[in-house]
C-alpha positions as CSV (number, residue, x, y, z in Angstrom):
1,M,-0.3,0.1,0.4
2,K,2.8,2.4,1.1
3,K,4.9,1.5,-2.4
4,N,1.7,2.6,-4.6
5,V,1.0,6.3,-2.4
6,L,4.9,6.4,-3.0
7,I,4.3,5.8,-6.8
8,F,1.4,7.9,-7.4
9,A,3.0,11.0,-5.1
10,T,6.1,10.8,-7.6
11,L,3.6,10.7,-10.7
12,G,1.8,13.6,-9.5
13,T,5.0,15.7,-8.6
14,L,6.1,14.7,-12.0
15,S,3.2,15.9,-13.9
16,F,3.1,19.0,-12.0
17,L,6.3,20.0,-12.6
18,V,6.1,18.9,-16.4
19,G,3.2,21.4,-16.1
20,C,4.7,24.0,-14.9
21,N,7.8,24.6,-17.8
22,D,8.1,28.3,-18.3
23,E,9.8,28.5,-21.1
24,K,8.8,30.7,-24.0
25,I,7.7,29.8,-27.5
26,S,11.1,30.5,-28.9
27,E,11.7,31.5,-32.7
28,P,13.6,29.7,-35.3
29,T,17.1,29.9,-34.5
30,Q,18.9,31.7,-38.1
31,T,22.4,31.2,-39.3
32,V,24.6,33.8,-39.5
33,D,24.7,33.9,-43.1
34,W,21.2,34.2,-43.2
35,Y,21.3,37.3,-41.2
36,K,23.9,38.4,-43.5
37,S,21.5,38.0,-46.3
38,H,18.6,39.6,-44.6
39,H,19.3,43.2,-43.0
40,A,16.0,44.5,-41.9
41,E,15.7,41.0,-39.7
42,L,19.4,41.4,-38.5
43,K,19.0,45.2,-37.4
44,D,15.5,43.8,-35.7
45,V,17.4,41.5,-33.8
46,L,20.1,43.0,-32.4
47,A,17.7,46.2,-31.5
48,K,16.0,43.8,-29.5
49,C,19.1,42.0,-27.7
50,K,20.3,45.6,-27.2
51,N,17.3,46.4,-25.2
52,N,17.3,43.4,-23.3
53,P,20.5,42.0,-22.8
54,G,20.0,40.3,-19.2
55,E,17.9,37.5,-20.8
56,L,18.6,37.6,-24.4
57,A,22.6,38.4,-25.0
58,A,23.6,34.5,-24.9
59,T,20.7,33.2,-27.1
60,P,21.6,31.8,-30.4
61,N,19.9,34.4,-32.2
62,C,21.6,37.4,-30.9
63,V,25.3,35.6,-30.5
64,N,24.3,34.9,-34.8
65,A,23.1,38.4,-35.3
66,K,26.2,39.9,-33.6
67,L,28.7,37.7,-35.6
68,A,26.8,38.8,-38.6
69,D,27.0,42.1,-38.1
70,K,30.5,42.1,-37.0
71,Q,31.4,40.4,-40.2
72,L,29.5,42.5,-42.3
73,S,31.1,46.0,-41.0
74,M,34.6,44.5,-40.5
75,G,34.6,42.0,-43.6
76,D,34.8,38.1,-43.1
77,S,37.9,36.8,-40.8
78,N,38.2,33.9,-43.5
79,K,38.5,36.3,-46.7
80,A,41.7,37.7,-44.9
81,I,44.7,38.9,-47.2
82,K,46.8,35.7,-47.7
83,P,50.3,36.1,-48.7
84,K,51.8,35.1,-51.6
85,P,54.4,32.6,-51.1
86,L,57.8,33.0,-51.2
87,T,60.0,32.5,-55.2
88,F,63.6,32.2,-55.6
C-alpha cells in the first residue's frame, strides 16, 4: 500500500513539474549567413538584443546576429588577405 502511495505521489509531482514549464515559445534560430543576407531582420534582432541583454544576449539568434553584423562591418575573417608564397 505504501508503495502505491509513493508511486502516485511521485507521478503526481512529476506531472505537476512538467506542466510548470516556463519556457517561452522560441522563434527559429537563424544562421550567421542568413542574417548577412537579411539586413532588416538583422537590425530588428540587434535592437531586441540591445534592449534586453540580460535575457537575450546569450541566445543563439543574438549571438548569430552580432557575429553577422561584425562580419558585415569588419569583413569576414575567413577572407583575409593571404600572403603570396616566396619564390626564389
